[in-house]
C-alpha positions in Angstrom: -40.3 -58.9 -6.6 -43.2 -60.3 -4.6 -46.6 -59.0 -4.3 -47.8 -57.4 -1.2 -51.4 -56.6 -0.2 -51.8 -53.8 2.7 -55.2 -54.1 4.3 -57.2 -51.6 6.2 -54.5 -49.2 6.4 -55.1 -45.5 7.3 -53.6 -43.6 4.4 -52.6 -40.1 4.6 -51.8 -38.9 0.9 -52.7 -35.7 -1.2 -54.2 -33.8 1.6 -56.7 -36.7 2.6 -57.1 -39.3 5.2 -59.0 -42.4 4.2 -59.1 -46.2 5.2 -58.2 -48.4 2.5 -56.2 -51.3 0.9 -53.1 -51.1 -1.2 -51.9 -53.7 -3.4 -48.5 -53.9 -4.8 -47.0 -55.8 -7.6 -43.6 -55.8 -9.4 -42.5 -52.7 -7.1 -45.4 -50.5 -8.1 -48.5 -49.7 -6.4 -51.3 -51.5 -8.6 -54.4 -50.9 -6.9 -55.9 -48.3 -4.2 -59.4 -49.3 -3.0 -61.5 -50.7 -0.3 -61.7 -54.5 0.4 -59.0 -55.7 -2.5 -59.4 -59.3 -3.0 -56.2 -60.4 -5.0 -53.7 -63.1 -4.1 -50.7 -61.7 -2.6 -47.1 -63.2 -1.5 -47.5 -61.1 1.6 -50.7 -60.0 3.4 -50.1 -57.0 6.0 -52.8 -56.3 8.3 -52.7 -52.6 8.8 -55.6 -51.8 10.9 -54.7 -49.2 13.3 -51.6 -48.2 11.5 -51.1 -45.1 9.3 -49.6 -45.4 5.8 -47.5 -42.5 4.4 -45.5 -42.2 1.4 -41.8 -42.7 2.3 -40.0 -39.7 3.1 -37.4 -38.2 0.6 -34.7 -36.5 2.2 -32.9 -34.0 -0.1 -30.1 -33.6 2.0 -27.7 -36.1 3.7 -24.2 -36.8 4.2 -23.2 -40.5 3.9 -19.7 -39.7 4.1 -18.6 -42.3 1.5 -16.2 -42.5 0.0 -13.3 -41.4 2.2 -14.8 -40.7 5.5 -16.1 -44.3 6.0 -14.9 -44.4 9.6 -17.7 -42.3 10.6 -20.5 -43.3 8.2 -21.2 -45.0 4.8 -23.9 -45.7 2.6 -24.5 -49.4 3.8 -25.0 -48.2 7.4 -27.0 -44.8 6.7 -29.2 -46.1 4.1 -30.2 -48.8 6.7 -30.7 -46.0 9.4 -32.7 -44.2 6.9 -35.3 -47.0 5.9 -35.6 -47.8 9.8 -36.9 -44.5 10.1 -39.3 -44.2 7.1 -37.1 -42.7 4.8 -37.3 -44.4 1.4 -35.1 -42.1 -0.9 -32.2 -40.0 -0.1 -30.0 -37.2 -2.0 -26.4 -37.1 -0.9 -24.0 -34.1 -0.8 -20.5 -33.8 -2.5 -18.3 -33.0 0.4 -16.9 -36.4 0.6 -13.1 -37.4 0.1 -12.5 -36.8 -2.7 -14.9 -34.1 -3.2 -17.4 -35.0 -6.0 -16.2 -32.5 -8.4 -15.9 -34.5 -11.5 -18.3 -36.8 -13.3 -16.3 -39.7 -12.9 -16.2 -39.2 -9.0 -19.9 -38.7 -9.2 -20.5 -42.0 -11.1 -18.2 -43.5 -8.7 -20.8 -42.7 -5.9 -23.6 -44.1 -7.8 -21.8 -47.2 -8.4 -21.3 -47.9 -4.7 -25.1 -47.1 -3.9 -26.1 -49.4 -6.6 -24.2 -52.2 -4.6 -24.8 -51.2 -1.3 -27.9 -48.9 -0.5 -31.0 -50.3 0.9 -32.8 -46.9 0.2 -33.4 -45.3 -3.2 -30.7 -42.7 -4.0 -29.4 -39.7 -5.8 -26.1 -37.6 -5.6 -25.3 -34.1 -6.0 -22.7 -33.0 -8.2 -20.3 -30.7 -6.6 -19.4 -27.3 -7.7 -15.9 -25.8 -6.8 -14.0 -22.6 -7.9 -12.6 -24.2 -11.0 -14.6 -27.2 -12.2 -17.3 -25.4 -14.4 -16.8 -27.7 -17.3 -17.6 -30.6 -15.1 -20.6 -29.0 -13.5 -22.3 -28.4 -16.9 -21.9 -31.8 -17.9 -24.5 -32.9 -15.2 -27.5 -34.8 -16.5 -30.6 -33.4 -15.1 -32.5 -36.7 -15.9 -30.4 -38.7 -13.5 -28.7 -36.4 -11.0 -31.1 -34.5 -8.4 -28.9 -31.0 -8.5 -25.7 -29.2 -8.2 -24.6 -28.4 -4.7 -22.8 -25.3 -4.1 -21.3 -24.2 -0.6 -21.6 -20.4 -0.3 -20.2 -20.7 3.0 -17.7 -23.4 4.2 -18.8 -26.5 6.6 -17.2 -29.8 6.8 -14.8 -30.2 3.9 -13.3 -27.6 1.9 -15.8 -26.8 -1.0 -16.4 -23.1 -0.5 -17.3 -21.3 -3.7 -15.9 -17.7 -3.3 -15.0 -16.7 -6.6 -17.7 -14.3 -7.8 -17.1 -14.8 -11.6 -17.5 -18.6 -10.9 -20.7 -18.1 -8.9 -22.1 -16.1 -11.8 -21.2 -18.7 -14.2 -22.8 -21.4 -12.4 -26.3 -19.3 -11.7 -26.2 -18.5 -15.5 -25.5 -21.7 -17.1 -26.3 -24.6 -14.5 -28.3 -27.4 -16.4 -30.4 -28.2 -13.4 -31.6 -27.3 -10.0 -28.8 -25.5 -7.8 -28.8 -26.4 -3.9 -26.8 -24.1 -1.8 -25.4 -23.8 1.8 -25.6 -20.1 2.7 -23.3 -18.6 5.4 -21.4 -15.6 4.6 -17.8 -16.3 5.3 -16.6 -12.8 6.1 -19.2 -12.3 8.5 -18.4 -15.6 10.3 -14.7 -14.7 10.3 -15.3 -11.4 11.8 -17.4 -12.6 14.5 -14.9 -15.3 15.5 -12.2 -12.9 15.7 -14.3 -10.7 18.0 -15.4 -13.7 20.1 -11.5 -14.7 20.4 -10.5 -11.2 21.4 -13.2 -10.8 23.9 -13.0 -14.4 25.5 -9.8 -15.9 24.3 -9.9 -18.9 21.9 -9.5 -21.4 24.8 -12.6 -20.1 26.3 -15.0 -20.3 23.4 -17.8 -22.6 23.9 -20.8 -24.0 22.1 -23.1 -21.2 23.3 -21.3 -18.8 21.1 -21.9 -20.9 18.1 -25.2 -19.1 17.0 -23.4 -15.6 17.8 -20.5 -16.6 15.5 -22.5 -18.3 13.0 -25.1 -15.6 13.0 -28.4 -14.8 11.6 -26.8 -12.0 9.7 -24.3 -14.5 8.2 -27.0 -16.6 7.0 -29.2 -13.9 5.6 -26.5 -12.1 3.7 -25.5 -15.2 1.9 -29.2 -16.4 1.2 -30.2 -13.0 -0.1 -27.1 -13.0 -2.5 -28.1 -16.4 -3.7 -31.7 -15.1 -4.4 -30.3 -12.2 -6.0 -28.1 -14.3 -8.3 -31.2 -16.4 -9.0 -33.3 -13.7 -10.1 -30.5 -12.2 -12.0 -29.9 -15.3 -14.2 -33.2 -17.1 -13.9 -31.9 -20.0 -12.1 -33.5 -22.9 -10.3 -32.4 -22.3 -6.7 -33.0 -24.3 -3.7 -31.7 -22.8 -0.4 -31.1 -25.6 2.2 -31.4 -25.6 6.0 -33.0 -22.3 6.8 -32.2 -21.5 10.3 -33.3 -18.1 11.2 -36.8 -16.3 11.0 -35.2 -13.3 9.1 -34.4 -15.7 6.0 -37.9 -16.7 5.7 -38.8 -13.5 4.3 -36.9 -14.3 1.4 -39.3 -16.6 -0.2 -42.7 -16.5 -1.9 -45.8 -18.5 -0.8 -48.1 -16.8 -3.2 -47.6 -19.4 -6.3 -47.8 -22.9 -6.5 -44.7 -25.0 -5.9 -44.5 -26.4 -9.5 -44.0 -22.5 -10.6 -41.6 -21.6 -8.2 -37.8 -20.9 -9.3 -36.6 -20.2 -5.7 -37.6 -22.7 -2.9 -36.2 -23.7 0.5 -35.9 -26.5 2.9 -36.1 -26.6 6.7 -34.4 -29.4 8.7 -35.8 -31.3 11.7 -33.1 -29.9 14.2 -34.0 -26.5 13.4 -37.6 -27.3 14.1 -36.9 -29.1 17.2 -33.9 -27.7 19.1 -33.1 -24.2 20.2 -30.0 -22.3 21.9 -31.6 -23.1 25.1 -30.5 -26.8 24.4 -26.8 -26.0 24.3 -26.5 -26.4 28.0 -27.5 -30.0 28.0 -26.8 -31.2 24.3 -23.4 -29.2 23.7 -21.8 -30.2 20.8 -24.2 -33.0 19.9 -26.5 -30.1 18.6 -23.7 -28.3 16.9 -24.7 -27.8 13.2 -23.8 -25.2 10.5 -25.9 -23.5 10.1 -26.3 -22.9 13.9 -29.5 -23.7 15.8 -30.6 -20.4 17.0 -33.4 -18.9 19.2 -36.8 -20.3 20.3 -38.2 -17.4 18.1 -36.3 -18.7 15.1 -37.3 -22.3 15.7 -41.0 -21.2 15.9 -40.5 -18.9 12.7 -39.3 -21.8 10.8 -42.2 -24.1 11.6 -44.7 -21.4 10.8 -42.8 -20.9 7.5 -43.0 -24.5 6.7 -46.8 -24.5 7.3 -47.7 -21.3 5.4 -45.6 -22.2 2.2 -42.7 -20.0 2.4 -40.6 -23.0 3.1 -41.3 -25.9 0.9 -39.8 -29.2 2.4 -38.6 -30.7 5.4 -35.2 -32.8 5.4 -32.4 -33.9 7.9 -29.0 -32.8 6.8 -28.1 -36.1 8.3 -24.0 -35.9 8.9 -22.6 -38.0 11.4 -19.4 -37.7 13.1 -17.8 -40.2 15.6 -18.4 -39.7 19.2 -14.8 -38.9 20.0 -14.9 -36.1 17.3 -18.1 -34.6 18.9 -16.7 -34.9 22.3 -13.7 -32.5 21.6 -13.7 -28.9 22.8 -16.0 -26.6 20.9 -13.4 -25.1 18.5 -12.6 -28.5 17.4 -15.6 -30.5 17.3 -17.1 -30.7 14.0 -20.6 -29.5 13.0 -23.2 -32.2 12.0 -25.1 -35.2 13.6 -27.1 -38.4 12.6 -30.8 -37.7 12.4 -32.3 -39.6 9.3 -33.3 -42.5 11.5 -35.6 -40.5 13.9 -36.8 -37.6 11.6 -40.3 -39.2 11.1 -40.6 -39.8 14.8 -39.8 -36.4 15.7 -42.1 -35.0 13.1 -44.8 -37.2 14.5 -44.1 -35.7 18.0 -44.7 -32.2 16.6 -48.1 -33.5 15.3 -49.0 -34.9 18.7 -48.2 -31.5 20.2 -50.6 -29.9 17.8 -47.8 -28.1 15.8 -48.7 -29.7 12.4 -51.2 -31.9 10.8 -50.4 -35.6 9.5 -51.3 -34.1 5.8 -48.9 -31.3 6.2 -46.3 -33.6 7.5 -46.7 -35.9 4.4 -46.7 -32.8 2.0 -43.5 -31.5 3.1 -41.7 -34.7 3.6 -42.9 -36.4 0.3 -45.4 -34.7 -1.9 -43.4 -31.4 -2.2 -40.0 -33.0 -2.6 -41.1 -34.9 -5.5 -42.8 -32.0 -7.0 -39.7 -29.5 -6.5 -37.0 -32.0 -7.8 -39.5 -33.5 -10.4 -38.8 -36.9 -9.3 -40.4 -39.4 -11.5 -43.4 -41.7 -10.2 -42.4 -41.1 -6.4 -43.5 -39.2 -3.5 -47.3 -39.9 -3.7 -49.3 -42.9 -3.0 -50.8 -43.4 -6.6 -51.5 -46.1 -8.8 -48.6 -46.7 -11.0 -46.1 -45.2 -8.7 -43.3 -47.0 -7.1 -44.4 -48.4 -3.9 -42.2 -46.4 -1.5 -44.1 -46.5 1.7 -44.1 -46.3 5.5 -46.5 -47.9 8.0 -46.5 -46.3 11.5 -48.3 -46.8 14.9 -49.0 -43.5 16.4 -49.5 -45.0 19.7 -46.5 -47.2 20.0 -43.8 -45.4 22.0 -40.0 -45.9 21.1 -37.1 -44.9 23.2 -33.7 -44.3 21.5 -31.0 -46.2 23.1 -27.4 -46.8 21.7 -28.5 -50.3 21.0 -31.2 -49.6 18.5 -29.1 -46.5 16.6 -28.3 -47.9 13.2 -25.9 -45.0 12.0 -22.3 -45.9 11.9 -21.4 -43.4 14.5 -23.4 -45.1 17.1 -25.0 -41.8 18.7 -28.1 -39.6 18.4 -28.9 -36.2 19.7 -32.1 -38.0 20.6 -30.6 -40.5 22.7 -32.9 -41.2 25.7 -35.6 -39.5 24.1 -39.0 -41.7 23.9 -40.8 -40.7 20.8 -44.9 -41.0 20.6 -44.8 -43.4 17.6 -42.9 -46.3 15.9 -42.1 -47.1 12.5 -43.7 -50.8 11.7 -42.8 -51.3 8.2 -41.0 -49.6 5.6 -41.4 -50.6 1.8 -38.8 -49.6 -0.9 -39.5 -49.8 -4.4 -42.2 -52.6 -3.5 -39.7 -54.4 -1.2 -40.2 -54.7 2.5 -36.8 -53.1 3.7 -37.7 -52.9 7.6 -40.2 -54.7 9.7 -41.0 -53.9 13.4 -37.2 -53.3 14.3 -35.5 -55.5 11.9 -33.9 -54.7 8.6 -34.7 -56.9 5.8 -32.0 -57.7 3.5 -33.9 -57.3 0.1 -31.2 -56.1 -2.3 -30.6 -52.5 -3.1 -32.9 -49.4 -3.7 -33.3 -47.8 -7.2 -31.4 -44.5 -8.7 -34.1 -41.8 -8.9 -34.8 -40.4 -12.0 -36.4 -36.8 -12.7 -38.8 -35.6 -15.3 -36.5 -32.9 -16.6 
């Protein structure tokens, strides 16, 4: 690993913004100070640039193995670093589903060979693999994923006894997708009866996958966690009502029940279905502007703890199908930071809050070892951005394998200039740097 000296950066870290130098050696941050004069293999003049800890995305779907026609770890990790995300945690609804420790190890082996970003993978829970789930090592696996509502793939856990056992005995954090399946089925049947299946359209998505469906499932998960003292993390909160389930009166490090918001639920609303169509079809659904605003408020006041993407690519052909056949999900990891920086420019959050919710809190929540902060001795996972260099999303600069983005045609106010992963420059001013692979995340548990 080469040494890097970053000069005169505007560092946003741990609630403060200062101008400083940062010296990196052997992959780690060796010194943070003004006017560092140490020899370095690479000197970066960061005057006028903002320096953040790299984003840690706790929810992505990179589709490998089994669905690599739409995405894979090689492509999506490059999209990640191009967007300032230096570490990701990937979901188990691949093919085959990640329901055994052997299949989980297979994904780690792929990432060790192909991922430009740092990585971790969730162990998947099903109705009948409890013994495998309980073998999960808290030290080097981010968590256990439970689908308490079906989405892409067939991993719905709807056996009540199994749920009780998972929440009682899980050796590590339980991350859940919460939508009540019965409510969704009933809503779907009502919509078909009223309009006919052939007439269903994207505007009905938040009615079918309703606020009530989300709240019923999320509140059930919270109840199970409280009953068993489990460490619960609820993913992609999509409604104002759900935000009431969480506590902001205690430090994050003491919380047993935490929550995540995704960029798309903070950016889009049901008003955008008219122009974006299936390209903003997600599960849980994008809901009203009031829900969108309440989610942002909950992020800022501590009811919701982290921001992620739920990056979940599908091919253009799949998304262009009629509503009932188009799968839910879309690529977001390349443009998440830029979208959040636009919200900053709009006065909706501060840079300090952005860093807290995308790096610091993710590190605290998952107990990640030596990452998520710009500190001496920590791994150098960093992103340098130019807040005043516009960037337009085009087909030509989209790096996700699917080749499209819900932000296509949008001009962001800021650009990613450098991304450094575990001490290596992985992205520089529009170009991916082939520097080997990221590291497997470790956890202080």
